Every structure is written in structure tokens, then in C-alpha cells.
C-alpha positions as CSV (number, residue, x, y, z in Angstrom):
1,M,-14.2,33.4,-12.8
2,I,-11.9,36.1,-11.2
3,N,-14.7,36.8,-8.7
4,W,-14.9,33.1,-7.9
5,F,-11.2,32.9,-7.2
6,Y,-11.3,36.0,-5.1
7,L,-14.2,34.7,-3.0
8,H,-12.3,31.4,-2.3
9,L,-9.0,33.2,-1.6
10,R,-10.9,35.4,0.9
11,A,-12.5,32.3,2.5
12,I,-9.0,30.7,2.8
13,R,-7.6,33.8,4.5
14,H,-10.6,33.8,6.9
15,A,-10.1,30.1,7.7
16,L,-6.4,30.5,8.2
17,H,-7.0,33.4,10.5
18,R,-9.4,31.3,12.6
19,L,-6.8,28.5,12.7
20,V,-4.0,30.8,13.8
21,S,-6.1,32.7,16.3
22,Q,-6.7,29.5,18.3
23,P,-3.3,27.7,18.2
24,V,-4.0,25.3,21.1
25,G,-7.3,24.1,19.7
26,T,-5.9,23.8,16.2
27,L,-2.9,21.8,17.5
28,L,-5.1,19.5,19.5
29,S,-7.5,18.9,16.6
30,A,-4.6,18.2,14.2
31,L,-3.1,15.8,16.7
32,V,-6.4,13.9,17.0
33,V,-6.8,13.7,13.3
34,G,-3.1,12.8,12.7
35,I,-2.9,10.1,15.3
36,A,-6.1,8.6,14.2
37,L,-5.0,8.5,10.6
38,S,-1.5,7.2,11.4
39,L,-3.0,4.0,12.8
40,P,-4.5,2.7,9.5
41,G,-1.8,4.4,7.4
42,G,1.0,2.9,9.5
43,G,-0.7,-0.5,9.5
44,Y,-1.0,-0.5,5.7
45,L,2.6,0.6,5.4
46,L,3.7,-2.0,7.8
47,L,1.9,-4.7,5.8
48,D,3.7,-3.6,2.7
49,N,7.1,-3.7,4.4
50,L,6.3,-7.1,5.9
51,G,5.5,-8.4,2.5
52,S,8.8,-7.1,1.1
53,L,10.6,-8.6,4.0
54,A,9.0,-12.0,3.6
55,R,9.9,-12.0,-0.1
56,G,13.4,-11.0,0.7
57,V,13.8,-13.8,3.2
58,S,12.1,-16.5,1.2
59,G,13.5,-15.5,-2.2
60,T,11.7,-14.9,-5.5
61,P,9.1,-17.6,-6.3
62,E,9.8,-19.6,-9.4
63,I,8.4,-22.2,-11.7
64,S,10.4,-25.3,-12.5
65,L,9.9,-26.9,-15.9
66,F,11.2,-30.5,-16.0
67,L,11.6,-32.1,-19.4
68,D,11.3,-35.7,-20.5
69,M,14.4,-37.8,-20.1
70,N,14.5,-38.4,-23.8
71,A,14.1,-34.7,-24.8
72,G,16.8,-33.8,-27.3
73,A,18.5,-30.6,-28.3
74,A,15.8,-29.8,-30.8
75,E,13.0,-30.2,-28.3
76,V,14.9,-28.1,-25.7
77,A,15.3,-25.3,-28.3
78,A,11.6,-25.5,-29.2
79,I,10.6,-25.0,-25.6
80,E,13.1,-22.1,-25.2
81,Q,11.5,-20.5,-28.2
82,R,8.1,-20.8,-26.6
83,L,9.4,-19.2,-23.4
84,K,10.8,-16.3,-25.3
85,G,7.2,-15.6,-26.5
86,E,5.8,-15.6,-22.9
87,S,4.9,-12.0,-22.2
88,E,4.2,-12.7,-18.5
89,L,7.7,-14.2,-18.0
90,A,10.4,-11.9,-16.6
91,S,13.3,-14.2,-17.1
92,Y,14.3,-17.9,-17.4
93,R,17.4,-20.0,-17.3
94,F,18.2,-23.5,-18.6
95,V,19.6,-26.0,-16.1
96,P,21.1,-29.0,-17.9
97,R,20.9,-32.3,-16.2
98,D,24.6,-32.4,-15.4
99,E,24.5,-29.0,-13.8
100,G,21.5,-30.1,-11.7
101,L,23.5,-33.2,-10.5
102,R,26.4,-31.0,-9.5
103,Q,24.0,-28.7,-7.6
104,L,22.7,-31.7,-5.6
105,E,26.2,-32.9,-4.9
106,A,27.2,-29.4,-3.6
107,A,24.1,-29.5,-1.4
108,G,25.5,-32.5,0.5
109,L,23.9,-35.4,-1.4
110,G,27.0,-36.7,-3.1
111,D,27.1,-39.9,-1.1
112,V,23.5,-40.8,-2.1
113,L,24.1,-39.9,-5.8
114,G,27.4,-41.7,-5.9
115,G,25.6,-45.1,-5.7
116,L,23.6,-44.4,-8.9
117,K,24.8,-45.7,-12.2
118,A,23.4,-42.9,-14.3
119,N,22.2,-39.3,-13.8
120,P,18.5,-39.6,-12.9
121,L,17.8,-35.9,-13.4
122,P,16.2,-34.4,-16.5
123,D,17.0,-31.1,-18.2
124,A,15.0,-28.2,-16.7
125,F,14.1,-24.6,-17.1
126,V,13.7,-22.3,-14.1
127,L,11.2,-19.5,-14.7
128,A,10.6,-16.2,-13.0
129,P,7.2,-14.6,-13.7
130,R,6.8,-10.8,-13.8
131,R,4.4,-10.7,-10.9
132,E,4.1,-12.7,-7.7
133,D,0.5,-13.6,-8.3
134,P,-0.6,-17.1,-7.5
135,A,-3.3,-17.0,-10.2
136,L,-0.6,-16.0,-12.7
137,F,1.5,-19.0,-11.6
138,E,-1.4,-21.4,-12.1
139,R,-2.3,-20.0,-15.5
140,M,1.3,-20.4,-16.7
141,A,1.7,-23.8,-15.3
142,E,-1.5,-25.1,-16.8
143,R,-0.5,-23.8,-20.2
144,M,3.0,-25.2,-20.1
145,R,1.9,-28.7,-18.9
146,A,0.5,-29.2,-22.4
147,W,3.8,-28.4,-24.2
148,P,5.5,-31.3,-25.9
149,K,8.3,-33.0,-23.9
150,V,7.3,-31.3,-20.6
151,A,7.2,-34.0,-18.0
152,H,6.4,-32.0,-14.9
153,V,5.8,-28.4,-13.8
154,Q,6.5,-27.5,-10.2
155,L,5.3,-24.3,-8.7
156,D,7.1,-22.5,-6.0
157,S,4.0,-20.5,-5.1
158,A,2.5,-22.1,-2.0
159,W,4.2,-19.6,0.3
160,V,3.1,-16.8,-2.1
161,E,-0.5,-17.9,-1.7
162,R,-0.3,-17.9,2.1
163,L,1.5,-14.5,2.1
164,H,-1.1,-13.0,-0.2
165,A,-3.9,-14.4,1.9
166,L,-2.4,-13.0,5.1
167,L,-1.7,-9.6,3.6
168,G,-5.2,-9.5,2.1
169,L,-6.7,-10.2,5.5
170,G,-4.5,-7.6,7.1
171,R,-5.4,-5.0,4.4
172,S,-9.1,-5.7,4.9
173,A,-8.7,-5.2,8.7
174,V,-6.8,-1.9,8.1
175,L,-9.5,-0.7,5.7
176,M,-12.2,-1.4,8.2
177,L,-10.2,0.5,10.9
178,A,-9.7,3.4,8.4
179,G,-13.4,3.5,7.8
180,L,-14.3,3.6,11.5
181,L,-11.7,6.2,12.3
182,G,-12.7,8.2,9.3
183,F,-16.2,8.3,10.6
184,A,-14.9,9.4,14.0
185,L,-12.9,12.2,12.4
186,V,-16.0,13.4,10.5
187,V,-17.8,13.5,13.8
188,V,-14.9,15.5,15.4
189,T,-14.9,18.0,12.6
190,F,-18.7,18.2,12.7
191,N,-18.6,19.2,16.3
192,T,-15.7,21.7,15.8
193,I,-17.6,23.5,13.1
194,R,-20.8,23.4,15.2
195,L,-18.9,25.3,17.9
196,Q,-17.5,27.7,15.4
197,I,-21.0,28.5,14.1
198,L,-22.3,29.0,17.6
199,T,-19.5,31.4,18.5
200,Q,-19.9,33.4,15.3
201,R,-23.7,33.5,15.4
202,Q,-23.9,37.3,15.8
203,E,-21.3,37.8,13.0
204,I,-23.3,35.5,10.7
205,A,-26.5,37.4,11.5
206,V,-24.9,40.8,10.7
207,S,-23.4,39.4,7.4
208,R,-26.9,38.3,6.4
209,L,-28.3,41.7,7.1
210,L,-25.6,43.2,4.9
211,G,-26.7,40.9,2.0
212,A,-24.3,38.0,2.4
213,T,-25.5,34.8,0.7
214,D,-25.4,31.3,2.3
215,P,-22.6,30.1,-0.1
216,F,-20.5,33.2,1.0
217,I,-21.0,32.3,4.7
218,R,-20.4,28.6,4.2
219,R,-17.1,28.9,2.3
220,P,-14.8,29.8,5.3
221,F,-16.2,26.9,7.3
222,Y,-15.6,24.5,4.4
223,W,-12.0,25.6,4.1
224,F,-11.6,25.6,7.9
225,G,-12.6,21.9,8.0
226,G,-10.5,21.0,4.9
227,L,-7.4,22.9,6.2
228,Q,-7.7,21.4,9.6
229,G,-8.0,17.9,8.1
230,A,-4.9,18.6,5.9
231,L,-2.9,19.6,9.0
232,G,-4.0,16.3,10.6
233,G,-2.8,14.5,7.5
234,L,0.7,16.1,7.8
235,V,0.7,15.1,11.5
236,A,-0.1,11.6,10.4
237,L,2.9,11.5,8.0
238,G,5.1,12.8,10.7
239,T,3.9,10.2,13.2
240,M,4.5,7.5,10.6
241,A,8.0,8.8,9.9
242,L,8.8,8.7,13.6
243,G,7.5,5.2,13.9
244,I,9.6,4.0,10.9
245,E,12.7,5.6,12.5
246,A,12.0,3.9,15.8
247,L,11.5,0.5,14.2
248,A,14.3,0.7,11.7
249,A,17.0,-0.8,13.9
250,P,14.9,-3.7,15.3
251,V,13.7,-4.7,11.9
252,A,17.2,-4.6,10.5
253,R,18.4,-6.9,13.3
254,L,15.5,-9.3,12.6
255,A,16.3,-9.4,8.9
256,E,20.0,-10.2,9.7
257,T,18.9,-13.3,11.6
258,Y,17.5,-14.6,8.3
259,G,20.5,-13.6,6.3
260,A,18.7,-10.8,4.5
261,V,19.4,-7.0,4.2
262,F,16.2,-5.0,4.7
263,A,15.2,-1.5,5.6
264,L,11.8,-0.1,6.4
265,S,10.5,2.2,3.7
266,G,8.1,5.1,4.1
267,P,5.1,5.9,2.0
268,E,5.7,6.9,-1.7
269,P,5.1,10.6,-2.6
270,E,1.8,9.6,-4.2
271,A,0.7,7.8,-1.0
272,S,1.7,10.7,1.1
273,L,-0.3,13.1,-1.0
274,A,-3.3,10.7,-0.9
275,I,-3.2,10.6,2.9
276,V,-3.2,14.4,3.2
277,A,-5.9,14.7,0.5
278,F,-8.0,12.0,2.3
279,A,-7.6,13.9,5.6
280,A,-8.6,17.1,4.0
281,F,-11.7,15.5,2.4
282,L,-12.8,14.1,5.8
283,G,-12.4,17.6,7.3
284,W,-14.4,19.1,4.5
285,L,-17.1,16.4,4.7
286,G,-17.5,17.0,8.5
287,A,-17.7,20.7,7.9
288,A,-20.2,20.4,5.1
289,I,-22.5,18.2,7.1
290,S,-22.3,20.5,10.1
291,V,-22.8,23.7,8.1
292,R,-25.9,22.3,6.5
293,R,-27.2,21.1,9.8
294,H,-26.6,24.2,12.0
295,L,-26.2,27.2,9.8
296,A,-29.9,27.5,9.0
297,G,-30.6,28.1,12.7
298,A,-27.7,30.5,13.3
């Protein structure tokens, strides 16, 4: 085990030496990888922020539960007891019919309601589910329609369905772009490692004469590709941070026009780590393919 760690540490030192000894090439490769990864990464981040902005502008989707006009206090209490047992419900509030009438009058419908002899509104519950999932809204509404004294269930989820559909389409497009650019980055690393092997052909031949095994020769190339990819991932994070900084003020002004307060957010630490790890994996994959293809003839 100690020997295994020593061999990998030696390979890392060798790969770092190669990266440092050619700073221009290392910088250009990292920029290529970083800019390419920042496109799908920034697109995915932008979609998440647009979803948050849309939810902030449109408000939290709700379910309105309207009761029968003849529902009494006991029936209202029974429905409230049922709501307390709903695990998928984040919160709820009871809106008595008199309060609903006052809300309509405050909304400017007092002249229309003034001509009515009696309050036409029923008691209602306004529900807020835990997740903004259209399927969840439908399941809850279907179940509550069968409750006693529930006259109508109104869903405020049409815009959520459209938003989910648009964001889903955008994420699919971003994933396709990520796949294409990932393939391109594997090709770039493949060619870089091929050139490394060609320039070190004599060194590899001497190492084999001295008894070096193929795994021993391959390790520095694997680490070279992985480290180069990781550097590209860091460049991608930096590029995304600069993009967020540049768009922060315009997005804030746009949110203000809708009466909302919104600020662009960067990737979470887990997402940042995933981007760097994915870039390192692409670099390692390109190196592995290139080594297996070209090292036999070196």
C-alpha cells in the first residue's frame, strides 16, 4: 500500500512538473476546457436562477379548497384535522367567508358586491404544498375532492406546469450541449497526451530498458490529463463567477420592474466540486484513451 501511494505521488509530481514547465500550453488548455465547460455550467445555473426569479415574481403556487355553503363549524374542523395529517402540505390557512368578502372589496369590487343581498362566498382553505411539483398538486387535489363538504378544489399550478416544461426543455438542451462539449474536451486531451507521448518517446524507451512497466509509464499521463482537466474546471468556475457579477445589476433591475427583490446566486459548493471533478474525469478519460492508443508504439 505504501509503495502504491509512493508511485502515485511520484506520478503527480512528474505531471505537475510537466504542467509548470510549459505554462503557456497549460494556460491555453485550461482556458479551452474552462470556457467550454462554462457554457453548459452557466446555462444550467442560469436556468435555476430564472426558475427562482419566476417563482419570486409569480408568488408561491397554492391550492384553494372551497367548502359547501352549508358547511358548519364541525365540518370545517373535520377538514382542518384532515389537513393536519397531510404530510405533503407545508402550511395552510383558513379564510372565512366574511374575510373573503372583505378581500374582494379591498380589491376594488365593492360596488359590485354592494348590490348583493347576501355574501355569496363560501369558507375556504388556502394550502401551500411542500414542493412545486404539478403532479403533487394533482394528487392532492384529486384526493381532497372526495372529502365531505368540499365543493371545489382550484389549482394555482398552471404556470408551474409551464415553468417546469420550459425549464425541463432548457435543461435537456444544456445536457446535450454538455455532452457534445465533453466529447470535444476528451478529443483535445487525447491530442495533448498524444503530443506528450511523441515528445517523450526516447525517455519512454529508456525507461522500458531499465525495467519500467506500462502502468508505471502510464500514471504520469493519467495524472497530467486529470490535473489539466481540473484546472479547466477551476477556470470554468471563475468564468461563471465573472458572468454572474456582470449580470447581477441588470437582473436586479429587471426584478425591480416586477416588484421583486432578486439576486443571482452562484453554484453550491457541491455543484462546484462536481464541475471540477467532471472536468478532471474528462481529462483523465482523454488521457487514458490516448495512452492506450499511442503508448504501445512509442
